[in-house]
PQR file with spaces between the fields and no chain letter, atoms N, CA, C, O and H, PARSE charges and radii, in Angstrom:
ATOM       1  N    UNK     1      21.867   18.812  -17.658 -0.4000 1.5000
ATOM       2  CA   UNK     1      21.502   19.644  -18.840 -0.0000 2.0000
ATOM       3  C    UNK     1      21.010   18.764  -20.011  0.5500 1.7000
ATOM       4  O    UNK     1      20.199   19.032  -20.898 -0.5500 1.4000
ATOM       5  N    UNK     2      21.815   17.488  -19.741 -0.4000 1.5000
ATOM       6  CA   UNK     2      21.262   16.323  -20.944 -0.0000 2.0000
ATOM       7  C    UNK     2      19.903   16.013  -20.845  0.5500 1.7000
ATOM       8  O    UNK     2      19.167   15.752  -21.797 -0.5500 1.4000
ATOM       9  H    UNK     2      22.473   17.270  -19.021  0.4000 1.0000
ATOM      10  N    UNK     3      19.569   16.051  -19.573 -0.4000 1.5000
ATOM      11  CA   UNK     3      18.011   15.512  -19.416 -0.0000 2.0000
ATOM      12  C    UNK     3      17.114   16.601  -19.753  0.5500 1.7000
ATOM      13  O    UNK     3      15.970   16.319  -20.108 -0.5500 1.4000
ATOM      14  H    UNK     3      20.167   16.263  -18.800  0.4000 1.0000
ATOM      15  N    UNK     4      17.622   18.237  -19.662 -0.4000 1.5000
ATOM      16  CA   UNK     4      16.620   19.192  -20.363 -0.0000 2.0000
ATOM      17  C    UNK     4      16.606   18.743  -22.039  0.5500 1.7000
ATOM      18  O    UNK     4      15.613   18.593  -22.750 -0.5500 1.4000
ATOM      19  H    UNK     4      18.552   18.466  -19.374  0.4000 1.0000
ATOM      20  N    UNK     5      17.941   18.597  -22.381 -0.4000 1.5000
ATOM      21  CA   UNK     5      17.850   18.694  -24.017 -0.0000 2.0000
ATOM      22  C    UNK     5      16.892   17.388  -24.608  0.5500 1.7000
ATOM      23  O    UNK     5      16.035   17.488  -25.486 -0.5500 1.4000
ATOM      24  H    UNK     5      18.748   18.719  -21.804  0.4000 1.0000
ATOM      25  N    UNK     6      17.285   16.136  -23.873 -0.4000 1.5000
ATOM      26  CA   UNK     6      16.192   15.130  -24.122 -0.0000 2.0000
ATOM      27  C    UNK     6      14.532   15.887  -24.079  0.5500 1.7000
ATOM      28  O    UNK     6      13.658   15.872  -24.946 -0.5500 1.4000
ATOM      29  H    UNK     6      17.981   16.055  -23.160  0.4000 1.0000
ATOM      30  N    UNK     7      14.538   16.371  -23.032 -0.4000 1.5000
ATOM      31  CA   UNK     7      13.090   16.612  -22.410 -0.0000 2.0000
ATOM      32  C    UNK     7      12.606   17.401  -23.487  0.5500 1.7000
ATOM      33  O    UNK     7      11.540   17.068  -24.003 -0.5500 1.4000
ATOM      34  H    UNK     7      15.248   16.383  -22.327  0.4000 1.0000
ATOM      35  N    UNK     8      13.383   18.659  -24.021 -0.4000 1.5000
ATOM      36  CA   UNK     8      13.315   19.769  -25.098 -0.0000 2.0000
ATOM      37  C    UNK     8      12.989   18.581  -26.486  0.5500 1.7000
ATOM      38  O    UNK     8      11.909   18.669  -27.071 -0.5500 1.4000
ATOM      39  H    UNK     8      14.250   18.930  -23.601  0.4000 1.0000
ATOM      40  N    UNK     9      13.804   17.732  -26.825 -0.4000 1.5000
ATOM      41  CA   UNK     9      13.412   17.141  -28.260 -0.0000 2.0000
ATOM      42  C    UNK     9      11.897   16.577  -28.109  0.5500 1.7000
ATOM      43  O    UNK     9      11.010   16.819  -28.928 -0.5500 1.4000
ATOM      44  H    UNK     9      14.682   17.660  -26.351  0.4000 1.0000
ATOM      45  N    UNK    10      11.748   15.871  -27.062 -0.4000 1.5000
ATOM      46  CA   UNK    10      10.511   15.165  -26.951 -0.0000 2.0000
ATOM      47  C    UNK    10       9.384   15.998  -26.814  0.5500 1.7000
ATOM      48  O    UNK    10       8.313   15.470  -27.115 -0.5500 1.4000
ATOM      49  H    UNK    10      12.468   15.674  -26.396  0.4000 1.0000
ATOM      50  N    UNK    11       9.343   17.731  -26.254 -0.4000 1.5000
ATOM      51  CA   UNK    11       8.454   18.438  -26.461 -0.0000 2.0000
ATOM      52  C    UNK    11       8.415   18.699  -27.669  0.5500 1.7000
ATOM      53  O    UNK    11       7.237   18.728  -28.025 -0.5500 1.4000
ATOM      54  H    UNK    11      10.212   18.161  -26.009  0.4000 1.0000
ATOM      55  N    UNK    12       9.055   18.893  -28.432 -0.4000 1.5000
ATOM      56  CA   UNK    12       9.627   19.407  -29.606 -0.0000 2.0000
ATOM      57  C    UNK    12       8.334   18.259  -30.687  0.5500 1.7000
ATOM      58  O    UNK    12       7.445   18.579  -31.477 -0.5500 1.4000
ATOM      59  H    UNK    12      10.012   18.870  -28.142  0.4000 1.0000
ATOM      60  N    UNK    13       8.741   17.148  -30.283 -0.4000 1.5000
ATOM      61  CA   UNK    13       8.087   15.847  -30.883 -0.0000 2.0000
ATOM      62  C    UNK    13       6.581   16.095  -30.670  0.5500 1.7000
ATOM      63  O    UNK    13       5.799   15.975  -31.613 -0.5500 1.4000
ATOM      64  H    UNK    13       9.462   16.888  -29.642  0.4000 1.0000
ATOM      65  N    UNK    14       6.119   16.484  -29.275 -0.4000 1.5000
ATOM      66  CA   UNK    14       4.894   16.559  -29.090 -0.0000 2.0000
ATOM      67  C    UNK    14       4.291   17.757  -29.622  0.5500 1.7000
ATOM      68  O    UNK    14       3.071   17.641  -29.735 -0.5500 1.4000
ATOM      69  H    UNK    14       6.755   16.581  -28.509  0.4000 1.0000
ATOM      70  N    UNK    15       4.758   18.875  -29.985 -0.4000 1.5000
ATOM      71  CA   UNK    15       4.107   20.243  -30.626 -0.0000 2.0000
ATOM      72  C    UNK    15       4.277   19.894  -31.852  0.5500 1.7000
ATOM      73  O    UNK    15       3.565   20.651  -32.513 -0.5500 1.4000
ATOM      74  H    UNK    15       5.749   18.970  -29.892  0.4000 1.0000
ATOM      75  N    UNK    16       4.974   18.968  -32.733 -0.4000 1.5000
ATOM      76  CA   UNK    16       4.714   18.797  -34.273 -0.0000 2.0000
ATOM      77  C    UNK    16       3.378   18.851  -34.707  0.5500 1.7000
ATOM      78  O    UNK    16       2.982   19.609  -35.591 -0.5500 1.4000
ATOM      79  H    UNK    16       5.552   18.353  -32.197  0.4000 1.0000
ATOM      80  N    UNK    17       2.599   17.954  -34.015 -0.4000 1.5000
ATOM      81  CA   UNK    17       1.273   17.645  -34.235 -0.0000 2.0000
ATOM      82  C    UNK    17       0.457   18.911  -34.056  0.5500 1.7000
ATOM      83  O    UNK    17      -0.690   18.885  -34.502 -0.5500 1.4000
ATOM      84  H    UNK    17       2.921   17.338  -33.297  0.4000 1.0000
ATOM      85  N    UNK    18       0.783   19.737  -33.613 -0.4000 1.5000
ATOM      86  CA   UNK    18       0.119   20.865  -33.316 -0.0000 2.0000
ATOM      87  C    UNK    18       0.433   22.435  -34.209  0.5500 1.7000
ATOM      88  O    UNK    18      -0.257   23.453  -34.144 -0.5500 1.4000
ATOM      89  H    UNK    18       1.715   19.757  -33.251  0.4000 1.0000
ATOM      90  N    UNK    19       1.513   22.248  -34.907 -0.4000 1.5000
ATOM      91  CA   UNK    19       2.007   23.472  -35.959 -0.0000 2.0000
ATOM      92  C    UNK    19       2.004   22.817  -37.557  0.5500 1.7000
ATOM      93  O    UNK    19       2.095   21.635  -37.889 -0.5500 1.4000
ATOM      94  H    UNK    19       2.074   21.421  -34.959  0.4000 1.0000
ATOM      95  N    UNK    20       1.871   23.981  -38.365 -0.4000 1.5000
ATOM      96  CA   UNK    20       2.269   23.784  -39.710 -0.0000 2.0000
ATOM      97  C    UNK    20       3.481   22.518  -40.028  0.5500 1.7000
ATOM      98  O    UNK    20       4.500   22.375  -39.352 -0.5500 1.4000
ATOM      99  H    UNK    20       1.797   24.941  -38.095  0.4000 1.0000
ATOM     100  N    UNK    21       3.161   21.818  -41.001 -0.4000 1.5000
ATOM     101  CA   UNK    21       4.548   21.113  -41.459 -0.0000 2.0000
ATOM     102  C    UNK    21       5.634   22.038  -41.975  0.5500 1.7000
ATOM     103  O    UNK    21       5.496   22.870  -42.872 -0.5500 1.4000
ATOM     104  H    UNK    21       2.333   21.935  -41.550  0.4000 1.0000
ATOM     105  N    UNK    22       6.838   21.749  -41.215 -0.4000 1.5000
ATOM     106  CA   UNK    22       8.021   22.355  -41.543 -0.0000 2.0000
ATOM     107  C    UNK    22       8.024   23.391  -40.691  0.5500 1.7000
ATOM     108  O    UNK    22       8.784   24.224  -41.184 -0.5500 1.4000
ATOM     109  H    UNK    22       6.950   21.073  -40.487  0.4000 1.0000
ATOM     110  N    UNK    23       7.609   23.772  -39.729 -0.4000 1.5000
ATOM     111  CA   UNK    23       7.717   24.773  -38.934 -0.0000 2.0000
ATOM     112  C    UNK    23       8.914   24.733  -37.656  0.5500 1.7000
ATOM     113  O    UNK    23       8.914   23.965  -36.694 -0.5500 1.4000
ATOM     114  H    UNK    23       6.992   23.095  -39.328  0.4000 1.0000
ATOM     115  N    UNK    24       9.496   25.357  -37.841 -0.4000 1.5000
ATOM     116  CA   UNK    24      10.829   25.270  -36.915 -0.0000 2.0000
ATOM     117  C    UNK    24      10.574   25.489  -35.338  0.5500 1.7000
ATOM     118  O    UNK    24      10.796   26.624  -34.915 -0.5500 1.4000
ATOM     119  H    UNK    24       9.495   25.981  -38.622  0.4000 1.0000
ATOM     120  N    UNK    25      10.245   24.769  -34.669 -0.4000 1.5000
ATOM     121  CA   UNK    25      10.008   25.307  -33.084 -0.0000 2.0000
ATOM     122  C    UNK    25      11.312   25.287  -32.485  0.5500 1.7000
ATOM     123  O    UNK    25      12.118   24.374  -32.665 -0.5500 1.4000
ATOM     124  H    UNK    25      10.065   23.847  -35.012  0.4000 1.0000
ATOM     125  N    UNK    26      11.545   26.448  -31.668 -0.4000 1.5000
ATOM     126  CA   UNK    26      12.823   26.703  -30.939 -0.0000 2.0000
ATOM     127  C    UNK    26      12.463   26.702  -29.245  0.5500 1.7000
ATOM     128  O    UNK    26      11.314   26.398  -28.924 -0.5500 1.4000
ATOM     129  H    UNK    26      10.890   27.189  -31.521  0.4000 1.0000
ATOM     130  N    UNK    27      13.312   26.995  -28.336 -0.4000 1.5000
ATOM     131  CA   UNK    27      13.018   27.050  -27.272 -0.0000 2.0000
ATOM     132  C    UNK    27      12.028   28.323  -26.726  0.5500 1.7000
ATOM     133  O    UNK    27      11.206   28.315  -25.809 -0.5500 1.4000
ATOM     134  H    UNK    27      14.245   27.242  -28.597  0.4000 1.0000
ATOM     135  N    UNK    28      12.396   29.330  -27.574 -0.4000 1.5000
ATOM     136  CA   UNK    28      11.789   30.646  -27.619 -0.0000 2.0000
ATOM     137  C    UNK    28      10.556   30.919  -28.028  0.5500 1.7000
ATOM     138  O    UNK    28       9.876   31.888  -27.692 -0.5500 1.4000
ATOM     139  H    UNK    28      13.064   29.336  -28.319  0.4000 1.0000
ATOM     140  N    UNK    29      10.201   29.850  -28.931 -0.4000 1.5000
ATOM     141  CA   UNK    29       8.768   29.938  -29.249 -0.0000 2.0000
ATOM     142  C    UNK    29       7.600   30.141  -28.380  0.5500 1.7000
ATOM     143  O    UNK    29       7.245   29.367  -27.491 -0.5500 1.4000
ATOM     144  H    UNK    29      10.753   29.062  -29.204  0.4000 1.0000
ATOM     145  N    UNK    30       7.054   31.201  -28.694 -0.4000 1.5000
ATOM     146  CA   UNK    30       5.821   31.335  -27.937 -0.0000 2.0000
ATOM     147  C    UNK    30       4.675   30.499  -28.270  0.5500 1.7000
ATOM     148  O    UNK    30       4.191   30.553  -29.400 -0.5500 1.4000
ATOM     149  H    UNK    30       7.342   31.830  -29.416  0.4000 1.0000
ATOM     150  N    UNK    31       4.170   29.674  -27.302 -0.4000 1.5000
ATOM     151  CA   UNK    31       3.202   28.662  -27.667 -0.0000 2.0000
ATOM     152  C    UNK    31       1.813   29.413  -28.195  0.5500 1.7000
ATOM     153  O    UNK    31       1.199   28.858  -29.106 -0.5500 1.4000
ATOM     154  H    UNK    31       4.563   29.630  -26.384  0.4000 1.0000
ATOM     155  N    UNK    32       1.353   30.540  -27.702 -0.4000 1.5000
ATOM     156  CA   UNK    32       0.182   31.196  -28.074 -0.0000 2.0000
ATOM     157  C    UNK    32       0.437   32.229  -29.328  0.5500 1.7000
ATOM     158  O    UNK    32      -0.278   32.442  -30.308 -0.5500 1.4000
ATOM     159  H    UNK    32       1.852   30.991  -26.963  0.4000 1.0000
ATOM     160  N    UNK    33       1.563   32.735  -28.999 -0.4000 1.5000
ATOM     161  CA   UNK    33       1.473   34.082  -29.879 -0.0000 2.0000
ATOM     162  C    UNK    33       2.204   33.753  -31.080  0.5500 1.7000
ATOM     163  O    UNK    33       2.038   34.594  -31.964 -0.5500 1.4000
ATOM     164  H    UNK    33       2.144   32.562  -28.203  0.4000 1.0000
ATOM     165  N    UNK    34       3.146   32.557  -31.464 -0.4000 1.5000
ATOM     166  CA   UNK    34       3.595   32.083  -32.426 -0.0000 2.0000
ATOM     167  C    UNK    34       3.124   30.943  -33.398  0.5500 1.7000
ATOM     168  O    UNK    34       3.245   30.881  -34.621 -0.5500 1.4000
ATOM     169  H    UNK    34       3.281   31.874  -30.746  0.4000 1.0000
ATOM     170  N    UNK    35       2.532   30.025  -32.483 -0.4000 1.5000
ATOM     171  CA   UNK    35       1.807   28.722  -32.828 -0.0000 2.0000
ATOM     172  C    UNK    35       0.775   29.072  -32.764  0.5500 1.7000
ATOM     173  O    UNK    35       0.067   28.088  -32.976 -0.5500 1.4000
ATOM     174  H    UNK    35       2.434   30.076  -31.489  0.4000 1.0000
ATOM     175  N    UNK    36      -0.049   30.249  -32.524 -0.4000 1.5000
ATOM     176  CA   UNK    36      -1.592   30.132  -32.409 -0.0000 2.0000
ATOM     177  C    UNK    36      -2.537   28.978  -31.754  0.5500 1.7000
ATOM     178  O    UNK    36      -3.669   28.584  -32.037 -0.5500 1.4000
ATOM     179  H    UNK    36       0.526   31.049  -32.352  0.4000 1.0000
ATOM     180  N    UNK    37      -1.684   28.640  -30.855 -0.4000 1.5000
ATOM     181  CA   UNK    37      -2.588   27.588  -29.698 -0.0000 2.0000
ATOM     182  C    UNK    37      -3.747   28.122  -29.229  0.5500 1.7000
ATOM     183  O    UNK    37      -3.482   29.174  -28.647 -0.5500 1.4000
ATOM     184  H    UNK    37      -0.765   28.960  -30.625  0.4000 1.0000
ATOM     185  N    UNK    38      -5.018   27.857  -29.215 -0.4000 1.5000
ATOM     186  CA   UNK    38      -5.820   28.038  -28.315 -0.0000 2.0000
ATOM     187  C    UNK    38      -5.918   27.386  -27.279  0.5500 1.7000
ATOM     188  O    UNK    38      -5.216   26.377  -27.212 -0.5500 1.4000
ATOM     189  H    UNK    38      -5.232   27.002  -29.688  0.4000 1.0000
ATOM     190  N    UNK    39      -6.797   27.718  -26.130 -0.4000 1.5000
ATOM     191  CA   UNK    39      -6.589   27.201  -24.795 -0.0000 2.0000
ATOM     192  C    UNK    39      -7.200   25.546  -24.972  0.5500 1.7000
ATOM     193  O    UNK    39      -7.080   24.844  -23.967 -0.5500 1.4000
ATOM     194  H    UNK    39      -7.367   28.538  -26.184  0.4000 1.0000
ATOM     195  N    UNK    40      -7.695   25.057  -25.923 -0.4000 1.5000
ATOM     196  CA   UNK    40      -8.038   23.964  -25.793 -0.0000 2.0000
ATOM     197  C    UNK    40      -6.867   22.881  -26.463  0.5500 1.7000
ATOM     198  O    UNK    40      -6.700   21.685  -26.222 -0.5500 1.4000
ATOM     199  H    UNK    40      -7.792   25.627  -26.739  0.4000 1.0000
ATOM     200  N    UNK    41      -6.210   23.701  -27.300 -0.4000 1.5000
ATOM     201  CA   UNK    41      -4.789   22.843  -27.866 -0.0000 2.0000
ATOM     202  C    UNK    41      -3.991   22.738  -26.942  0.5500 1.7000
ATOM     203  O    UNK    41      -3.407   21.670  -26.758 -0.5500 1.4000
ATOM     204  H    UNK    41      -6.346   24.672  -27.495  0.4000 1.0000
ATOM     205  N    UNK    42      -3.749   23.987  -26.027 -0.4000 1.5000
ATOM     206  CA   UNK    42      -2.615   23.950  -24.787 -0.0000 2.0000
ATOM     207  C    UNK    42      -3.106   22.855  -23.822  0.5500 1.7000
ATOM     208  O    UNK    42      -2.243   22.202  -23.233 -0.5500 1.4000
ATOM     209  H    UNK    42      -4.223   24.855  -26.176  0.4000 1.0000
ATOM     210  N    UNK    43      -4.223   22.627  -23.633 -0.4000 1.5000
ATOM     211  CA   UNK    43      -4.779   21.717  -22.644 -0.0000 2.0000
ATOM     212  C    UNK    43      -4.682   20.339  -23.264  0.5500 1.7000
ATOM     213  O    UNK    43      -4.561   19.403  -22.474 -0.5500 1.4000
ATOM     214  H    UNK    43      -4.923   23.157  -24.111  0.4000 1.0000
ATOM     215  N    UNK    44      -4.712   20.106  -24.410 -0.4000 1.5000
ATOM     216  CA   UNK    44      -4.644   18.996  -25.019 -0.0000 2.0000
ATOM     217  C    UNK    44      -2.935   18.501  -25.022  0.5500 1.7000
ATOM     218  O    UNK    44      -2.552   17.334  -24.944 -0.5500 1.4000
ATOM     219  H    UNK    44      -4.810   20.867  -25.052  0.4000 1.0000
ATOM     220  N    UNK    45      -1.998   19.807  -25.142 -0.4000 1.5000
ATOM     221  CA   UNK    45      -0.499   19.190  -25.109 -0.0000 2.0000
ATOM     222  C    UNK    45      -0.260   18.797  -23.770  0.5500 1.7000
ATOM     223  O    UNK    45       0.357   17.780  -23.453 -0.5500 1.4000
ATOM     224  H    UNK    45      -2.309   20.755  -25.206  0.4000 1.0000
ATOM     225  N    UNK    46      -0.849   19.772  -22.842 -0.4000 1.5000
ATOM     226  CA   UNK    46      -0.434   19.539  -21.198 -0.0000 2.0000
ATOM     227  C    UNK    46      -0.727   17.977  -20.878  0.5500 1.7000
ATOM     228  O    UNK    46       0.001   17.339  -20.118 -0.5500 1.4000
ATOM     229  H    UNK    46      -1.350   20.599  -23.100  0.4000 1.0000
ATOM     230  N    UNK    47      -1.816   17.436  -21.501 -0.4000 1.5000
ATOM     231  CA   UNK    47      -2.323   16.182  -21.267 -0.0000 2.0000
ATOM     232  C    UNK    47      -1.148   15.064  -21.923  0.5500 1.7000
ATOM     233  O    UNK    47      -0.650   14.086  -21.365 -0.5500 1.4000
ATOM     234  H    UNK    47      -2.408   17.954  -22.119  0.4000 1.0000
ATOM     235  N    UNK    48      -0.960   15.484  -23.023 -0.4000 1.5000
ATOM     236  CA   UNK    48       0.094   14.395  -23.759 -0.0000 2.0000
ATOM     237  C    UNK    48       1.222   14.541  -22.695  0.5500 1.7000
ATOM     238  O    UNK    48       1.524   13.559  -22.016 -0.5500 1.4000
ATOM     239  H    UNK    48      -1.365   16.279  -23.476  0.4000 1.0000
ATOM     240  N    UNK    49       2.027   16.062  -22.483 -0.4000 1.5000
ATOM     241  CA   UNK    49       2.980   15.657  -21.770 -0.0000 2.0000
ATOM     242  C    UNK    49       3.205   15.053  -20.332  0.5500 1.7000
ATOM     243  O    UNK    49       4.229   14.610  -19.811 -0.5500 1.4000
ATOM     244  H    UNK    49       1.781   16.860  -23.034  0.4000 1.0000
ATOM     245  N    UNK    50       1.807   15.188  -19.818 -0.4000 1.5000
ATOM     246  CA   UNK    50       1.683   14.555  -18.335 -0.0000 2.0000
ATOM     247  C    UNK    50       1.835   13.028  -18.644  0.5500 1.7000
ATOM     248  O    UNK    50       2.477   12.318  -17.870 -0.5500 1.4000
ATOM     249  H    UNK    50       0.975   15.548  -20.241  0.4000 1.0000
ATOM     250  N    UNK    51       1.212   12.486  -19.843 -0.4000 1.5000
ATOM     251  CA   UNK    51       1.205   11.085  -20.194 -0.0000 2.0000
ATOM     252  C    UNK    51       2.624   10.655  -20.652  0.5500 1.7000
ATOM     253  O    UNK    51       3.037    9.547  -20.310 -0.5500 1.4000
ATOM     254  H    UNK    51       0.690   13.064  -20.472  0.4000 1.0000
ATOM     255  N    UNK    52       3.456   11.551  -21.478 -0.4000 1.5000
ATOM     256  CA   UNK    52       4.532   10.962  -21.565 -0.0000 2.0000
ATOM     257  C    UNK    52       5.588   11.144  -20.481  0.5500 1.7000
ATOM     258  O    UNK    52       6.678   10.580  -20.574 -0.5500 1.4000
ATOM     259  H    UNK    52       3.120   12.451  -21.756  0.4000 1.0000
ATOM     260  N    UNK    53       5.297   11.862  -19.544 -0.4000 1.5000
ATOM     261  CA   UNK    53       6.669   11.966  -18.416 -0.0000 2.0000
ATOM     262  C    UNK    53       5.984   11.557  -17.246  0.5500 1.7000
ATOM     263  O    UNK    53       6.648   11.742  -16.226 -0.5500 1.4000
ATOM     264  H    UNK    53       4.411   12.321  -19.469  0.4000 1.0000
ATOM     265  N    UNK    54       4.811   11.035  -17.065 -0.4000 1.5000
ATOM     266  CA   UNK    54       3.989   10.498  -15.968 -0.0000 2.0000
ATOM     267  C    UNK    54       4.179   11.488  -14.830  0.5500 1.7000
ATOM     268  O    UNK    54       4.817   11.100  -13.852 -0.5500 1.4000
ATOM     269  H    UNK    54       4.271   10.885  -17.893  0.4000 1.0000
ATOM     270  N    UNK    55       3.724   12.647  -14.851 -0.4000 1.5000
ATOM     271  CA   UNK    55       3.657   13.457  -13.984 -0.0000 2.0000
ATOM     272  C    UNK    55       2.258   14.308  -14.311  0.5500 1.7000
ATOM     273  O    UNK    55       1.553   14.327  -15.320 -0.5500 1.4000
ATOM     274  H    UNK    55       3.206   12.962  -15.646  0.4000 1.0000
ATOM     275  N    UNK    56       2.151   15.008  -13.027 -0.4000 1.5000
ATOM     276  CA   UNK    56       0.933   15.899  -13.246 -0.0000 2.0000
ATOM     277  C    UNK    56       1.117   17.494  -13.129  0.5500 1.7000
ATOM     278  O    UNK    56       1.551   17.942  -12.068 -0.5500 1.4000
ATOM     279  H    UNK    56       2.724   14.994  -12.207  0.4000 1.0000
ATOM     280  N    UNK    57       0.865   18.186  -13.974 -0.4000 1.5000
ATOM     281  CA   UNK    57       1.185   19.731  -14.431 -0.0000 2.0000
ATOM     282  C    UNK    57       0.068   20.552  -13.582  0.5500 1.7000
ATOM     283  O    UNK    57      -1.056   20.597  -14.083 -0.5500 1.4000
ATOM     284  H    UNK    57       0.513   17.821  -14.836  0.4000 1.0000
ATOM     285  N    UNK    58       0.271   21.171  -12.406 -0.4000 1.5000
ATOM     286  CA   UNK    58      -0.869   21.946  -11.768 -0.0000 2.0000
ATOM     287  C    UNK    58      -1.085   23.019  -12.743  0.5500 1.7000
ATOM     288  O    UNK    58      -0.222   23.521  -13.463 -0.5500 1.4000
ATOM     289  H    UNK    58       1.184   21.134  -12.000  0.4000 1.0000
ATOM     290  N    UNK    59      -2.454   23.347  -12.684 -0.4000 1.5000
ATOM     291  CA   UNK    59      -3.032   24.535  -13.902 -0.0000 2.0000
ATOM     292  C    UNK    59      -2.701   25.746  -13.459  0.5500 1.7000
ATOM     293  O    UNK    59      -2.882   26.743  -14.158 -0.5500 1.4000
ATOM     294  H    UNK    59      -3.155   22.939  -12.099  0.4000 1.0000
ATOM     295  N    UNK    60      -2.003   25.816  -11.845 -0.4000 1.5000
ATOM     296  CA   UNK    60      -1.784   27.245  -11.417 -0.0000 2.0000
ATOM     297  C    UNK    60      -0.567   27.686  -12.309  0.5500 1.7000
ATOM     298  O    UNK    60      -0.304   28.881  -12.445 -0.5500 1.4000
ATOM     299  H    UNK    60      -1.856   25.006  -11.278  0.4000 1.0000
ATOM     300  N    UNK    61       0.088   26.808  -12.846 -0.4000 1.5000
ATOM     301  CA   UNK    61       1.710   27.012  -13.450 -0.0000 2.0000
ATOM     302  C    UNK    61       1.330   27.997  -15.047  0.5500 1.7000
ATOM     303  O    UNK    61       2.082   28.794  -15.609 -0.5500 1.4000
ATOM     304  H    UNK    61      -0.126   25.838  -12.736  0.4000 1.0000
ATOM     305  N    UNK    62       0.248   27.678  -15.361 -0.4000 1.5000
ATOM     306  CA   UNK    62      -0.105   28.118  -16.889 -0.0000 2.0000
ATOM     307  C    UNK    62       0.155   29.440  -17.273  0.5500 1.7000
ATOM     308  O    UNK    62       0.393   29.732  -18.444 -0.5500 1.4000
ATOM     309  H    UNK    62      -0.363   27.031  -14.905  0.4000 1.0000
ATOM     310  N    UNK    63       0.117   30.480  -16.113 -0.4000 1.5000
ATOM     311  CA   UNK    63       0.344   31.754  -16.620 -0.0000 2.0000
ATOM     312  C    UNK    63       1.548   32.108  -16.741  0.5500 1.7000
ATOM     313  O    UNK    63       1.940   33.183  -17.197 -0.5500 1.4000
ATOM     314  H    UNK    63      -0.076   30.243  -15.161  0.4000 1.0000
ATOM     315  N    UNK    64       2.528   30.768  -16.133 -0.4000 1.5000
ATOM     316  CA   UNK    64       4.039   31.034  -16.221 -0.0000 2.0000
ATOM     317  C    UNK    64       4.638   30.354  -17.381  0.5500 1.7000
ATOM     318  O    UNK    64       5.844   30.431  -17.613 -0.5500 1.4000
ATOM     319  H    UNK    64       2.210   29.896  -15.763  0.4000 1.0000
ATOM     320  N    UNK    65       3.662   29.566  -18.249 -0.4000 1.5000
ATOM     321  CA   UNK    65       4.095   29.028  -19.354 -0.0000 2.0000
ATOM     322  C    UNK    65       3.991   29.816  -20.582  0.5500 1.7000
ATOM     323  O    UNK    65       2.921   29.679  -21.176 -0.5500 1.4000
ATOM     324  H    UNK    65       2.682   29.503  -18.060  0.4000 1.0000
ATOM     325  N    UNK    66       4.896   30.653  -21.132 -0.4000 1.5000
ATOM     326  CA   UNK    66       4.670   30.987  -22.048 -0.0000 2.0000
ATOM     327  C    UNK    66       5.515   30.453  -23.533  0.5500 1.7000
ATOM     328  O    UNK    66       4.936   30.528  -24.617 -0.5500 1.4000
ATOM     329  H    UNK    66       5.764   30.765  -20.649  0.4000 1.0000
ATOM     330  N    UNK    67       6.673   30.016  -23.439 -0.4000 1.5000
ATOM     331  CA   UNK    67       7.534   29.541  -24.606 -0.0000 2.0000
ATOM     332  C    UNK    67       7.717   28.259  -24.338  0.5500 1.7000
ATOM     333  O    UNK    67       7.601   27.914  -23.162 -0.5500 1.4000
ATOM     334  H    UNK    67       7.144   29.955  -22.559  0.4000 1.0000
ATOM     335  N    UNK    68       8.032   27.290  -25.321 -0.4000 1.5000
ATOM     336  CA   UNK    68       8.457   26.099  -25.120 -0.0000 2.0000
ATOM     337  C    UNK    68       9.406   26.078  -23.971  0.5500 1.7000
ATOM     338  O    UNK    68       9.037   25.447  -22.981 -0.5500 1.4000
ATOM     339  H    UNK    68       8.126   27.569  -26.277  0.4000 1.0000
ATOM     340  N    UNK    69      10.661   26.713  -23.939 -0.4000 1.5000
ATOM     341  CA   UNK    69      11.672   26.531  -22.728 -0.0000 2.0000
ATOM     342  C    UNK    69      10.936   26.821  -21.504  0.5500 1.7000
ATOM     343  O    UNK    69      11.158   26.004  -20.610 -0.5500 1.4000
ATOM     344  H    UNK    69      10.960   27.226  -24.744  0.4000 1.0000
ATOM     345  N    UNK    70      10.213   27.652  -21.246 -0.4000 1.5000
ATOM     346  CA   UNK    70       9.344   27.588  -19.792 -0.0000 2.0000
ATOM     347  C    UNK    70       8.798   26.413  -19.512  0.5500 1.7000
ATOM     348  O    UNK    70       8.887   25.926  -18.385 -0.5500 1.4000
ATOM     349  H    UNK    70      10.032   28.316  -21.972  0.4000 1.0000
ATOM     350  N    UNK    71       7.935   25.602  -20.881 -0.4000 1.5000
ATOM     351  CA   UNK    71       7.391   24.611  -20.430 -0.0000 2.0000
ATOM     352  C    UNK    71       8.072   23.513  -19.895  0.5500 1.7000
ATOM     353  O    UNK    71       7.561   22.876  -18.974 -0.5500 1.4000
ATOM     354  H    UNK    71       7.864   25.998  -21.796  0.4000 1.0000
ATOM     355  N    UNK    72       9.227   23.196  -20.386 -0.4000 1.5000
ATOM     356  CA   UNK    72      10.386   22.528  -20.082 -0.0000 2.0000
ATOM     357  C    UNK    72      10.884   22.738  -18.753  0.5500 1.7000
ATOM     358  O    UNK    72      10.944   21.798  -17.960 -0.5500 1.4000
ATOM     359  H    UNK    72       9.642   23.713  -21.134  0.4000 1.0000
ATOM     360  N    UNK    73      11.252   23.916  -18.445 -0.4000 1.5000
ATOM     361  CA   UNK    73      11.229   24.551  -16.933 -0.0000 2.0000
ATOM     362  C    UNK    73      10.421   24.132  -15.910  0.5500 1.7000
ATOM     363  O    UNK    73      10.824   23.911  -14.768 -0.5500 1.4000
ATOM     364  H    UNK    73      11.203   24.679  -19.090  0.4000 1.0000
ATOM     365  N    UNK    74       9.230   24.010  -16.310 -0.4000 1.5000
ATOM     366  CA   UNK    74       8.329   23.765  -15.321 -0.0000 2.0000
ATOM     367  C    UNK    74       7.986   21.999  -15.202  0.5500 1.7000
ATOM     368  O    UNK    74       7.518   21.347  -14.269 -0.5500 1.4000
ATOM     369  H    UNK    74       8.903   24.189  -17.238  0.4000 1.0000
ATOM     370  N    UNK    75       8.321   21.700  -16.207 -0.4000 1.5000
ATOM     371  CA   UNK    75       8.438   19.935  -15.925 -0.0000 2.0000
ATOM     372  C    UNK    75       9.472   19.511  -14.948  0.5500 1.7000
ATOM     373  O    UNK    75       9.625   18.317  -14.691 -0.5500 1.4000
ATOM     374  H    UNK    75       8.701   22.230  -16.965  0.4000 1.0000
């Protein structure tokens, strides 16, 4: 679980540049609904995540990624 906590913190750091200053991101934060991210921003976030964690995220998982926690679980 420690690894997921660390990963969650790194995801928070990545998302901070895409949300209004001072916005509190939580695991249950909806990436599109609450943060208002469009598809271009979501793709940019995925690119940053892939680079940060040295992974490749298949695009077919995107429908399953609604919240920050979903993203962490898919990684």
